[in-house]
Every structure is written in C-alpha cells, then in structure tokens.
N, C-alpha and C positions, 0 to 999 in steps of 0.2 A: 592219350595215356589210356583211355578207354577202348580205343581201338587196338592199342598193344595187348591189352588185357584179353580182348575178345580173340586177337590173332593167337594169343598163346593157347587159348582154350580149344582154337580150332587145330592148332598144330598138335596139341595133345590128343585131340580126337582123330586128327588124321594118321597120327603116328599109331595110335590104337588099330585103326582101320588098316593101316599098312602092315602091322603085325599080323592082323587077322588074315590079310591077303595073302602075306608071306606063308603063312600056316597053309591057307587055302590052296596056294600054288604048289607048295611042297606036297600036298596032298593029290593035287590036280596039275599035272605037267602038260596038259593037252594044249591045243592051239588056241581054245578059248581062254584058257588061263594066261597065256603068254600075251594075249591081247589087251587082257585086263590089267595085267602087270604093266605093260607099257603106256596104258591110259593113264595109270595112277602114277608112273614115273613123271609124265608130262606134268600131272596137275601138281605133283610135288614140286618139280622144278619152278613152275609158274608161283607156286606158293612161296617158294624160299625167295624168288626174285621181288615178289610184292613185299616179303618180309624185309629185305635188304633196302628197298625204297622207304619202307616205314621206319626203319632205324635211321635212316639219313634225314628224314623229315622229322624224327624226334630231336636228333641233334640240333638241327636248325632251330626248332622250337625251344628247346632248352637255352640256346644262345638269346633268342628273342627275349625269353623270360628273365634272363640274367640281364639284358639292356633294360628292359622295363622295370625291372626292381630298381637297377640304378637312378632310373629317370623318376621313379616314385620317391626314393630317397632325397633327390635333389628337389623335388616339388615340395615334398615335405618340409626340407630346411627352409626353402623361399616362403613357404607359408607360416613357418614358425618367426621368419623375419619380419613378415608382414603383420603377424599378430603383435610382436613386440612393438613395431612402428605404431600400429593402431593403439596400442595401450598408452605409448608416449604421447600420441597425438591427443588422445582423450585426456591425459593429464595436463598437456598444455592448453586445451580447449577449457578445461575447468579453471586452470590459472588464469587465463585471459578473461574469462566470464567475471571471476572474482575480481580482477584489476577494472574491468568496464563498470561493474557495480560500485567499486571504490571511487572512479573518476567521476560516475554520474552523480554520487553523493557530494564529491569534492565540487563538481560543477554547481550544484545547487547551493552549495554553501558560499561559492563565490558569487553566484547571483545575488543572494541574499546579502552578502558584504558590498557587492557592488551598489545596490540599492541604497544600503545605509551610507555608503561614501557620496553618492550623488546627492542624497538629502543633505548630508554635511556639507558638500560643496556648494549647493545651491543656499543653504544657511550662510556659510562663509562668504559667498559672493555677495549676498545680500548686505552683510556686515561690511564687508569690504566697500560697497558702493556708498553705504551710509558714511563710513570713514572717509572715503575719498571726497565726498560731498562737503564733510565737515573740513577736511584739509583745505579744500578749494575756498571755503568761506573764510577760513582762518587766515589763509594765505591773501586773498582779497583784502580783508581787514587789515592784515600785516602790511600790505601794499599802500592802503590808504592812509594808515598811520605813519608809514614812511614818507609819503607824500605830505601829509600835514606836518611832520617833523621837518623835512627840508624847507616847507613854506614857513614855519616858525623861525628855523635856523636863517633863512635868507631874510626875513623881517629883522631878526636881531643883528646880522651882519649889516644890512642897510642901515639900521639905526646906529650901530657902533661906527660906521665908517662915516656917517654925517657928523657924529660928535667928533670923531677924529680930524675931519675936515674943518670942522669949525675951530677946533683947537689949534691946528695947524696954520689956519687962515689968520688967527689973531696972534699966534706966538711965533710961527716960522714961516713966514711968507715965501722965503727963498725955496725952502724945501716944498712947500705946496706947488710953487711954479714948476719945480722938476716933476712932480707927481703929474702936474697938468699935462707937461709936455710928454711923459710916457704914455699917457691916455691918448694924446692926439697921434703920437706914433703908432700905437696899437690900432687906432681907428683907421689911419691911411693904409696900414698894412692889410686889414681886413677888407677895405675898398678895393685895394689892388688885387688881392685875391679873388673877390666876387667878379671883379672886371675881366680877369683872365678866364673865369669859368664861363662868362656869357659872351665872350667874344673869341672868334678863331683868329684874329689878327693880332700881331704882336702890340703890346702896351707902349705908346710913345711917351716921352719924356713930359710933353704938353698935359697928357691926360693925368699923370702922376702929380704934377705941379698945380692941378686945379684942386683947390681945397675949399671950395665954396666960401670964399673971403676969409678964411681963418688966417690969422698971421703966424706963420712957423717960423719966421726968422728968429734966430737966436736959439733954436732947439736943436739940439745935438742929437740927431738920430740917423741911423744907417738903414734905410728900408731894404727888407729882404724881399726881393720880387721873385715869386715862384717860377721855375723854369717853365717855357712854353713847350707845349708838346710839339713833337714831330713825327714823322713817319719813318719807322725804323727801315732803311732800305738796304744797309749794309750787311751781310754775313759775316757777324763778328767770330763764330765758332760753330763748327759742325763736328760731331763725335759720336760713336757707337755707344749707345746709352745701355742697351739691354741684349740678351740673347735672342729675343723674339719681337713680337708686337709691342709696342710702348702706346699704353691708353691713358696716361695722366702725367700732368706736369704742373707744377705750383713753385712761383717765387716766393722765397722767404721774406717777410715784411720788414726785416731789420737788417740783413745783410745781403752781399751778392753770392747767395747760395740758392740753387733751384733744387727740387726734388722730383724725381721722375720714378713712375711705376709702370710695370709691364706684364706680361703674360709669363715671364719667367719667375713670378711669385717672389720678386724682390723690389724693394723701395730703395732707390740710391740718392745720396745726398751730393751734388756737385759744386765746386768753388769755381765760378765763371768770371773771377777777375781777370784771368789771363785768357790769351786766344787759345790756349791748350788747356781745357778744363781740367781739374784735378778732382779724381773721385775721393770725396771724404769718408764715406761709409756706405756699407750695404747692410740695409735694415732686415732682418729676415723674421719669419714668424709666420707668414701666410701659407696655407697649402694649396692654394689657387691664384689666378691672376688677380691683380690690383686694378680697381676700376676708377678710384679717386684719391686725391691727396688734399690736405687742407693743413695749414699752420694756425697756432693761436696767434692772438694780436702781439704778443711778445717775441715771437719766434722761438720760443722755449721749447714746445711740443708740436709734433707733427703727426697727423691722423692719416692712416689708410684704411681704405674700405676693401673687401675683398669679394671674390666669388665663392669663396668658403663660407659664406653667411656670417662672417665676423667683422668687428672693427678693432683696430688696434692703435696704441698711442706709444710713441717712442719719444725719448728725450734728446733734443739735436746735439746737445753738448757731449754727452757720453755715449749716445748710440745705442742705448739700453730699451728694450721692450719693458714699458712700464704697465700697460694695462691690456687685457684682451676681453672684449665685450661680445658675448655670444648670447643669442636669443631669437635672432631672426631665422625663419625657415626657408628662406630664398636669399640669393645673392644681394650684397648690400651695395647701393650705388652712390650714396653720398653721406657725409657725416659732417657737422659742424659743431663749434663749441657753444654753450650756453652758460651764462653764469660763470664766466672763466676764473679758474681752471677747473671748476668743479662738476660740471654737467656737460654732456654731449647729446645731440640729437642726430638720429641716423634714420635713413630713408631706403626701403628694400623693395624688391620685386615682390615680396609677400602681401604688398598693399597695405603695410602699416608704417607708422613712424614711431621710434623708441626713444625714451628720454632716458639716460643714463647717468647714474651717481658714480662718478669716476673714482671717489674715494673708496668706494666698496665694490665697484666693477659690476653693480646690479642695475637692472632695469626697474625704474621706479615709476614709468607711465608708458601706455601705449596707446596710440592714438589710431582708429581703425578707419583707413580712408576709402577702401572699396576699389582702389586701383594702383598699378604698380607706380612706384616713385622712382624718377629718373635723376632728380637734383633737388637740392633745397638750399636755401640762404636764410641767414638770421639778420634782423634789421640793425642790431647793435650788439656790444659785448654783453650787455645785460640780458640779451635774448628774450625781450617781451614779446616779439612778434617774430612768426616764421612764415616764410613762403616756399611752397613746394610744387613741382612740376610733375605731371603725371601722364600715364599712358592714355587715358580717357580723354585728352586733349584740353584739360582744365589746369589752372593755376589757382591753387587754393592758399588762402590767407588765414593764418592761425594766431589767437592769442594763446600764450603758454599756460594760460590758468583756465582756458576753456577746453571741453572735451571735444567738440566739433568746430569746424573751420567758421570764422566769421564772415567770410565772403569768398566768392571764387569767379573766375574769369575763363569764359569758353574761348578757345583758339581754334583755327581751321584744321589742326592737326596735332598729334602727339608732341610733347615739348621734350627736347633732349638735354637741354641745360639751362641755368639761370645765372646772371651775375649782377651785382648790386653795385650802384656808385657809392662813392665814399660817404657822400651827404646822405644816403639812404632815400633820395628823391626819386632815382630812375631805376628801373628793372630792365635787364636785358634777356630776351628769351628766345632761343633757337627752335625752330620749328620745323618738324619733318617734312613740310611741303617746300623745304630749301629756301625759306625766307627767315629773317631776324626782325623780331618785334621790339621796339623801345616804348616802354610804358612809363607814364609819368604816375607814380603812385599817390601823388598829392590829390589828382583828379581822377585817379582810376581809369584811365583811358589809353590808347594807343597813339603814341606821337608820331612814329615813322615806321615804315616797314623797309628794310633792307634786303636787295636781292640783286643778282646778276644773272645772265643768260646762261653762263658756264659754271655758276655757283651750285654746289650739290653737297650736301652733309654727306660724311662718309659712313656714320653708323647712328644707332640709336642713343650712343652716350656721348657723342660729339659735343665738345666743350668751345664755348665762346667767352669774350671777356672785354670789360671797359680798360682803357688805360689809366694813368694815375689821376688825370683830371676830367675823365669821362668825355673829351672831345673826340676820341676815337674809338672804334671797336675792331676787333679781329676775329676772324674764324677760318679754320681749315676746311678744304674742300677734298671731295673724292678724287679729284684729278691731281692731288698733291701740291696744289697752290695754297696760299694764303690771302684772303681777299680783307683790305682794310677800307673801312668807311668813315666818313666824317659825321657825326652826330648833330652837328650844327646845321648843315645843309642838305645832309642825307646823300651825299655825292660818294661815289666808288673812287678813292684816291690812290691806292696801291695794289699791285699785285706781285706777291713774292713767291719765287720758284725756287725750290731747293731739294722737296722732297719726292718730286716726280721720279717714277710713275707711282710711287706709293701714296695711299690716301693719307691725309693729315686728320688725326683723331682730336687733339687739343692744343690749345694755346694758353699763355699766361702772360701778362704784361708785369714789367717791373714796377713795384710800388711808388717808386720815385723817380724814375727816369723813363725815355721813351725806347725802351728795349723790351724786345719780345723773345719769348722761348716757345718752341714748337716742337711737337712729336707726333709720329705717325706709326704706320704700320710697317715700315722699314727699318725698324731697330734704331734710328738715328734721332739725336736731338740737335736742333739748330737754334742759336742765339742770334737775333737780329738786333742791331742798333742804329741810331740816327748819327753816330760819329763816323768820321772817315778814318 
C-alpha cells in the first residue's frame, strides 16, 4: 500500500512533467523535442505496465489478507475454547484437591478407628480366651461329675440287682433260673461274636458247644451267630450315577441305601435292593463338587462336604436341606457327627478343624492344625476323641475338650483317608506312597502294611474302608481295579475289575453284609456282593 501511494505520487509528478513537456513540445516542435517526447512516451508505458503489475499484486495481497483474517478468527475461536477448557480443568483440579483433602482426613479417621477396633478386638480375644478356658474347665468338671454320677448309678443298680436276685432266689426260684439261662445265652452269643472277630475260618459246632463245663441243658435259647464275612466277587449292579466324576460313596447304616456325590454338585440316594437300582432323591444345594459323604448312626441325616467351602446336612426321609455350615476358607474334605445329632466336626484344606452346633448352624470352636486335613473319624457317637489325617504326613489324635492334639503319628507320606473299626480298636490309613497301614489304637503302633505291585491310589482323596467285622479291607486303584486284603493274615485275596480304564476314587462296605459299593472317575457306581 505504501508502494501504491508512492506510485500515485510518481504518477502525479510524471503527469505534471508530461503536461510540461507537452507544452514545451508545442512551443518547440524540433527534432530534439520529438526525441524527448518519444523518450517520455516509453517511460510512461513502462510506468503503466509497472502500475498494472502492482495492481495485480495488490489484489493478490488483498486476498491473502482476507485468508489470514479468517485464519486469525479461527485461531481466536480455538484459543477461546482452550481458555474455557483450561478454566474447567482448573475448577476440576480444585474439586479434586478438595476431595483428596477430604479422603485424607477420612483415611486418618479410619486409621484411628481401626486402631481402636484392634484394641477392642485384642481385649475381646483375651476375654474370649478366658471364657473359653472357663468353658473347658466347666466342661471337664461336668464330664467328671457325669462319670461320678454314672459310677454312683452303676453302684446303685448293682446293689438293686443284688437285692432283686436275693429276693428272686428266695421267692421265685424258677424265674431266677430263667434269668440265669438268659445270662448264659448272652455270654454265649458274646463268645461267638468274639470268636468270629479273632478267626477267619468258619466257627464249628464243636466250638459253639464248648461252654467250659457249663450245663446248658434245658436252656431254651436260639443263638444268633453273626454272618461270616466273604469276599464280594459278584457284580450285583452297575449304573450311571452322575454326569461327571464320582468322588464319594457311603452305605446307609440302617437300610439298603447308598449315597453318591460327584463333580456335578449333586448328592444322590439310591435303593440297591434290586439289580436295577432306583434313584430315590437328588439332594442339591452345593455350588461345587462333593468331596465326602457320611450318615449319622440312625441313618436319619446325611452330611455332604464340598469344594465350595461348605458343609450341608439333609434329612434322608424327606430329602430336605436342613443346615448349611459355612466358615472354612478352603474346600472341605470331611465331616462327621459329634454328640449326635447336635454337633458336627469338619476338616478342610484351610488347615483347620471346626466344631459346629447344628441347632444354630454356627461354628463354636476352631482347632488350628497347621496342615491341610484330608479325612477324619470320631471314635464313638459321643465324639470324645477325634482322629484326623493331614498333608504333613501326620495322624493327629484329639480330645474334644483340648485345644491341641494329645498325640500324633508320623507316616511315610501324606494320608488320603481314614476308617475306624466298629470296636474302635483299629484304624485304617491309606498313604500316598501307595500303601495302606493298619494301626492298633490300643498300642498306638502299626500292625500291618498292605500293598501290591500294581496298586496305586487314584488321587489325594482316595477312600479305603473296613468291612462290617474288620476282617477285610478294600481300596480302589488308579488302574480301575479294586483290591481286597485279609486283615488277619495280610494277604491280598481278591481283585475286582469293572471300572477299567477309569480310576476308582472311593469304596464303601455294607454295615451288615459282605457287599461293597465303588465309584470312580467314569461316572459309574458298582455294587459288589458275595451272593451268586
């Protein structure tokens, strides 16, 4: 624009000079004047061309100015947006700073509260320990008082019996003779049972008639000789029990009912009185696979433990879920009744044993073992003693009134299962080194070790068991076979094949007959009997 103004001034000046030259030319029309005029004409033409070029550049510059102005407006708009965003971010930053300050103060308050709660917890724990100690002392005192009461009652009963016998001897001699006959009959029955336990051969009639000189003539008695145990060699029934692997089986103590549990999260009851077993019920409630099953001594309740960290109790008659016991933090491997039917003890992979009050579905005692529990048994229905098997190769013996085990026994490898004879004198242990140990609990030592060159336990929860008179034991193997040994001589007597090639996980003997139920990884359950 400055150049344009300069050019306009030059143009004006040249125009003035041109007019002056025209007037001079008019006054002087000679050759010199024509030459000067031509020179001026050329100069004028060049100046006009330059002016045209400058006008053209002026237009281009004007267009560029317009474009730059538009760009400036866009940049100003973007800058305004950035300013607004910056202001918003500053407000958000201020809000976040305020929240952080509030959270910091809240965290400080929670720390103070946590410290207070820890102190209260410590105080409550001390109070609980004191109360628990008092409870144990009261329980022990109660137990002693009960023992004394039993002793007094026994003495009173003996005294009363003596007086009654004296009275009967004087007044009713014939009645007394019948009472004496009943007593002799009971002694004979006990002797026959003891003989059947201590001998693997059938009892002869001569052995029964041997009464050490006692005259039993005239005594009207019908001796009941317990059935002799035989090896179950006949496959009585074979059926699909579950949709997946079957990990547990248990025979009901009162009827011909077996319970099975598997990875399909179901516990099933089966009537096996016929060769085609009838499914009586499907007991549900578990959210993961079932690990073990057990009945109470009356066959009224059935317990199932599961990988979902719970213990559940159903009633056999109406198939209803009665109790769900939760509190373990790992899968539960075994559970048994204590003080039937009010208490249950369970063992878990979380290295604890828990005692449950069934009436309130609450844990009333936790025993910290320090090793994962695979199985446990109780010595009687009162549940005064507990035996547990663990991952650290130890069998632990517990008194329910004591917090810590009263004894333990170290075996060569981890123990997968336990079973107790009916008289509670012998303990059967399956060990992960593919052997089975028979323990005498009276002497606390190992009587026999059972093994076979092809025998191999299928898993860490493989179950073994005694038969009804503890003269046979059975265990499943990883090759799909069932091995049966004689406990009296330690010999391997039978090899049952029916699950091959699937491994056998658990076996369970009938409580009254020489029948055996077995389950494994192949979804099937097989019932074996000694009857043809």
